[in-house]
C-alpha atoms as a printed R data frame, in Angstrom:
    type eleno elety resid chain resno       x       y       z
1   ATOM     1    CA   MET     A     1 -91.315 -36.292 247.413
2   ATOM     2    CA   THR     A     2 -93.205 -37.970 244.503
3   ATOM     3    CA   GLN     A     3 -91.301 -39.350 241.535
4   ATOM     4    CA   ALA     A     4 -92.721 -36.629 239.370
5   ATOM     5    CA   GLU     A     5 -91.430 -33.988 241.810
6   ATOM     6    CA   LEU     A     6 -88.066 -35.691 241.863
7   ATOM     7    CA   LEU     A     7 -87.832 -35.443 238.027
8   ATOM     8    CA   ASP     A     8 -88.733 -31.777 238.278
9   ATOM     9    CA   ARG     A     9 -85.891 -31.139 240.712
10  ATOM    10    CA   LEU     A    10 -83.198 -32.919 238.793
11  ATOM    11    CA   PRO     A    11 -82.090 -30.000 236.521
12  ATOM    12    CA   SER     A    12 -81.192 -27.989 239.613
13  ATOM    13    CA   ILE     A    13 -79.414 -30.794 241.298
14  ATOM    14    CA   LEU     A    14 -77.290 -32.341 238.445
15  ATOM    15    CA   PRO     A    15 -74.270 -30.574 236.890
16  ATOM    16    CA   PRO     A    16 -75.217 -28.151 233.980
17  ATOM    17    CA   GLY     A    17 -75.824 -30.057 230.768
18  ATOM    18    CA   ALA     A    18 -75.670 -33.497 232.433
19  ATOM    19    CA   LEU     A    19 -79.437 -34.281 232.129
20  ATOM    20    CA   HIS     A    20 -80.504 -35.255 228.687
21  ATOM    21    CA   ALA     A    21 -84.093 -36.354 229.617
22  ATOM    22    CA   GLY     A    22 -86.293 -37.360 232.536
23  ATOM    23    CA   GLU     A    23 -89.378 -39.528 232.203
24  ATOM    24    CA   LEU     A    24 -91.791 -41.368 234.342
25  ATOM    25    CA   VAL     A    25 -92.316 -45.017 233.319
26  ATOM    26    CA   ARG     A    26 -94.640 -47.188 235.207
27  ATOM    27    CA   GLU     A    27 -94.393 -44.785 238.174
28  ATOM    28    CA   GLN     A    28 -90.510 -45.082 238.031
29  ATOM    29    CA   ALA     A    29 -88.410 -41.962 237.643
30  ATOM    30    CA   ILE     A    30 -85.808 -42.366 234.976
31  ATOM    31    CA   ALA     A    31 -82.991 -39.880 234.246
32  ATOM    32    CA   ARG     A    32 -80.889 -40.096 231.096
33  ATOM    33    CA   VAL     A    33 -77.441 -38.358 231.624
34  ATOM    34    CA   ASP     A    34 -74.381 -37.732 229.527
35  ATOM    35    CA   ARG     A    35 -71.838 -40.662 230.094
36  ATOM    36    CA   ALA     A    36 -68.929 -38.151 230.358
37  ATOM    37    CA   VAL     A    37 -70.239 -36.597 233.563
38  ATOM    38    CA   VAL     A    38 -72.163 -39.568 235.010
39  ATOM    39    CA   LYS     A    39 -69.804 -39.906 237.886
40  ATOM    40    CA   ASP     A    40 -70.291 -36.158 238.791
41  ATOM    41    CA   ALA     A    41 -74.053 -36.501 238.361
42  ATOM    42    CA   LEU     A    42 -74.313 -39.514 240.527
43  ATOM    43    CA   ALA     A    43 -72.181 -37.953 243.219
44  ATOM    44    CA   ALA     A    44 -74.393 -34.929 243.189
45  ATOM    45    CA   LEU     A    45 -77.473 -37.101 243.583
46  ATOM    46    CA   ARG     A    46 -75.779 -38.820 246.605
47  ATOM    47    CA   ASP     A    47 -74.718 -35.622 248.277
48  ATOM    48    CA   HIS     A    48 -77.608 -33.252 247.588
49  ATOM    49    CA   PRO     A    49 -79.889 -32.711 250.681
50  ATOM    50    CA   ASP     A    50 -83.029 -33.100 248.676
51  ATOM    51    CA   THR     A    51 -82.142 -36.514 247.258
52  ATOM    52    CA   ARG     A    52 -79.559 -38.262 249.390
53  ATOM    53    CA   PHE     A    53 -79.194 -41.364 247.206
54  ATOM    54    CA   ASP     A    54 -76.942 -43.188 249.560
55  ATOM    55    CA   MET     A    55 -77.419 -46.616 248.022
56  ATOM    56    CA   LEU     A    56 -76.430 -47.988 244.664
57  ATOM    57    CA   THR     A    57 -78.725 -51.062 244.526
58  ATOM    58    CA   ASP     A    58 -77.779 -52.253 241.076
59  ATOM    59    CA   LEU     A    59 -75.547 -51.417 238.197
60  ATOM    60    CA   THR     A    60 -75.949 -53.151 234.890
61  ATOM    61    CA   ALA     A    61 -75.876 -52.618 231.129
62  ATOM    62    CA   ALA     A    62 -78.357 -53.182 228.297
63  ATOM    63    CA   ASP     A    63 -77.577 -53.949 224.686
64  ATOM    64    CA   TYR     A    64 -79.748 -52.517 221.939
65  ATOM    65    CA   VAL     A    65 -78.103 -53.955 218.926
66  ATOM    66    CA   GLY     A    66 -78.822 -51.939 215.826
67  ATOM    67    CA   ARG     A    67 -79.507 -48.708 217.743
68  ATOM    68    CA   VAL     A    68 -77.190 -45.835 217.970
69  ATOM    69    CA   PRO     A    69 -75.746 -45.557 220.681
70  ATOM    70    CA   ARG     A    70 -75.900 -49.362 221.191
71  ATOM    71    CA   PHE     A    71 -75.364 -49.733 224.948
72  ATOM    72    CA   GLU     A    72 -76.843 -48.189 228.070
73  ATOM    73    CA   VAL     A    73 -75.337 -48.455 231.551
74  ATOM    74    CA   VAL     A    74 -78.144 -48.523 234.078
75  ATOM    75    CA   TYR     A    75 -77.769 -47.332 237.718
76  ATOM    76    CA   GLN     A    76 -80.489 -48.064 240.287
77  ATOM    77    CA   LEU     A    77 -80.358 -45.599 243.269
78  ATOM    78    CA   TYR     A    78 -82.184 -45.617 246.529
79  ATOM    79    CA   SER     A    79 -82.344 -43.127 249.409
80  ATOM    80    CA   LEU     A    80 -82.688 -44.763 252.804
81  ATOM    81    CA   GLU     A    81 -83.397 -41.365 254.413
82  ATOM    82    CA   ARG     A    82 -86.074 -40.272 251.855
83  ATOM    83    CA   ASN     A    83 -87.349 -43.692 250.804
84  ATOM    84    CA   HIS     A    84 -87.259 -42.953 247.080
85  ATOM    85    CA   ARG     A    85 -85.753 -44.452 244.037
86  ATOM    86    CA   LEU     A    86 -84.212 -43.250 240.792
87  ATOM    87    CA   ARG     A    87 -83.040 -45.103 237.703
88  ATOM    88    CA   VAL     A    88 -80.154 -43.328 235.902
89  ATOM    89    CA   LYS     A    89 -79.152 -44.327 232.354
90  ATOM    90    CA   ALA     A    90 -76.104 -43.341 230.394
91  ATOM    91    CA   ALA     A    91 -75.898 -44.145 226.670
92  ATOM    92    CA   VAL     A    92 -72.635 -45.691 225.501
93  ATOM    93    CA   PRO     A    93 -71.603 -45.953 221.819
94  ATOM    94    CA   GLU     A    94 -70.373 -49.294 220.468
95  ATOM    95    CA   GLU     A    95 -67.261 -47.782 218.856
96  ATOM    96    CA   ASP     A    96 -66.035 -46.261 222.185
97  ATOM    97    CA   PRO     A    97 -67.719 -48.334 225.086
98  ATOM    98    CA   VAL     A    98 -66.111 -46.384 228.019
99  ATOM    99    CA   VAL     A    99 -67.872 -44.909 231.073
100 ATOM   100    CA   PRO     A   100 -66.224 -43.361 234.122
101 ATOM   101    CA   SER     A   101 -66.167 -45.709 237.042
102 ATOM   102    CA   VAL     A   102 -68.440 -44.751 240.035
103 ATOM   103    CA   SER     A   103 -66.621 -47.164 242.344
104 ATOM   104    CA   SER     A   104 -65.219 -44.173 244.277
105 ATOM   105    CA   VAL     A   105 -68.772 -42.893 244.829
106 ATOM   106    CA   TRP     A   106 -70.154 -46.191 245.907
107 ATOM   107    CA   LYS     A   107 -68.102 -49.321 246.759
108 ATOM   108    CA   ALA     A   108 -70.982 -51.346 245.668
109 ATOM   109    CA   ALA     A   109 -70.049 -50.568 242.061
110 ATOM   110    CA   LEU     A   110 -66.752 -52.461 242.273
111 ATOM   111    CA   TRP     A   111 -68.193 -55.895 241.478
112 ATOM   112    CA   ALA     A   112 -71.094 -54.764 239.361
113 ATOM   113    CA   GLU     A   113 -68.771 -52.806 236.997
114 ATOM   114    CA   ARG     A   114 -66.569 -55.808 236.653
115 ATOM   115    CA   GLU     A   115 -69.638 -57.859 235.706
116 ATOM   116    CA   ALA     A   116 -70.855 -55.397 233.061
117 ATOM   117    CA   SER     A   117 -67.371 -55.155 231.597
118 ATOM   118    CA   ASP     A   118 -67.036 -58.986 231.454
119 ATOM   119    CA   MET     A   119 -70.507 -59.640 230.046
120 ATOM   120    CA   PHE     A   120 -70.945 -56.564 227.716
121 ATOM   121    CA   GLY     A   121 -67.406 -55.321 227.005
122 ATOM   122    CA   ILE     A   122 -68.060 -51.912 228.458
123 ATOM   123    CA   ARG     A   123 -64.917 -50.479 230.114
124 ATOM   124    CA   PHE     A   124 -65.147 -48.340 233.288
125 ATOM   125    CA   ALA     A   125 -62.353 -45.744 233.239
126 ATOM   126    CA   GLY     A   126 -60.755 -45.388 236.698
127 ATOM   127    CA   HIS     A   127 -61.866 -48.760 237.960
128 ATOM   128    CA   PRO     A   128 -59.075 -50.135 240.218
129 ATOM   129    CA   ASP     A   129 -59.468 -53.865 239.131
130 ATOM   130    CA   LEU     A   130 -61.280 -54.502 235.871
131 ATOM   131    CA   ARG     A   131 -60.431 -58.247 235.561
132 ATOM   132    CA   ARG     A   132 -62.925 -60.745 234.325
133 ATOM   133    CA   ILE     A   133 -65.337 -61.860 237.077
134 ATOM   134    CA   LEU     A   134 -67.612 -64.465 235.655
135 ATOM   135    CA   MET     A   135 -65.802 -65.790 232.615
136 ATOM   136    CA   TYR     A   136 -62.194 -67.261 232.593
137 ATOM   137    CA   PRO     A   137 -59.350 -64.997 231.439
138 ATOM   138    CA   GLU     A   138 -58.985 -66.761 228.069
139 ATOM   139    CA   PHE     A   139 -62.657 -66.402 227.198
140 ATOM   140    CA   GLU     A   140 -63.149 -64.562 223.916
141 ATOM   141    CA   GLY     A   141 -66.018 -62.126 223.457
142 ATOM   142    CA   HIS     A   142 -68.822 -60.832 225.720
143 ATOM   143    CA   PRO     A   143 -71.659 -63.354 226.128
144 ATOM   144    CA   LEU     A   144 -74.560 -60.903 227.016
145 ATOM   145    CA   ARG     A   145 -74.113 -58.985 223.880
146 ATOM   146    CA   LYS     A   146 -77.131 -59.660 221.564
147 ATOM   147    CA   ASP     A   147 -74.845 -60.487 218.606
148 ATOM   148    CA   TYR     A   148 -72.744 -62.966 220.468
149 ATOM   149    CA   PRO     A   149 -72.956 -66.398 218.547
150 ATOM   150    CA   LEU     A   150 -74.862 -68.984 220.707
151 ATOM   151    CA   MET     A   151 -72.876 -71.914 219.291
152 ATOM   152    CA   ARG     A   152 -69.450 -70.295 219.479
153 ATOM   153    CA   ARG     A   153 -66.601 -72.546 220.471
154 ATOM   154    CA   GLN     A   154 -64.119 -71.203 222.932
155 ATOM   155    CA   PRO     A   155 -60.380 -72.080 222.916
156 ATOM   156    CA   LEU     A   156 -59.364 -74.999 225.049
157 ATOM   157    CA   VAL     A   157 -57.609 -74.055 228.225
158 ATOM   158    CA   PRO     A   158 -55.117 -76.364 229.811
159 ATOM   159    CA   GLU     A   159 -55.990 -77.468 233.419
160 ATOM   160    CA   ARG     A   160 -54.386 -75.258 235.979
161 ATOM   161    CA   ASP     A   161 -52.959 -75.962 239.424
162 ATOM   162    CA   PRO     A   162 -54.522 -73.251 241.438
163 ATOM   163    CA   LEU     A   163 -51.479 -73.068 243.811
164 ATOM   164    CA   GLU     A   164 -48.875 -72.903 241.078
165 ATOM   165    CA   ARG     A   165 -50.842 -70.697 238.591
166 ATOM   166    CA   PRO     A   166 -53.685 -68.818 240.377
167 ATOM   167    CA   TRP     A   167 -56.508 -67.013 238.387
168 ATOM   168    CA   PHE     A   168 -55.490 -63.680 239.973
169 ATOM   169    CA   PRO     A   169 -52.122 -61.947 239.838
170 ATOM   170    CA   ARG     A   170 -50.010 -62.409 242.949
171 ATOM   171    CA   GLY     A   171 -48.981 -59.045 244.481
């Protein structure tokens, strides 16, 4: 199946109303879906016999400061069986940066969603452990946002004994 044929099939595969637009950019199929149903849409792409996108190769976010909606969560999908790719984008507004977690669809999303949350401030509803992953817990702000001040000073954090006060909660 070519990338153009894949885009033509998407309206019949995805849940009704989920697909906003499909386009071909540099021979790469890109589907724009509604953020409210992104989990259902991605599960449909994984399970449908014509697509079988069984691998989430990447999940990240993009910040378009000044644009409405400001953020996009980007999912890179790959089908091992069919050897085709699809990029799925979900627009996320700045005033409500929440997207359903897809970690129950692909376990590979667990760490990638934590990274996007830490770096961009996008929350993934239903994620089992959305602690910071790259920055320390007291870090203020989200450093990959375009409006993050480059020379911002962070609060001083006292030295920790990792045995007495670990970074993660003991459970």
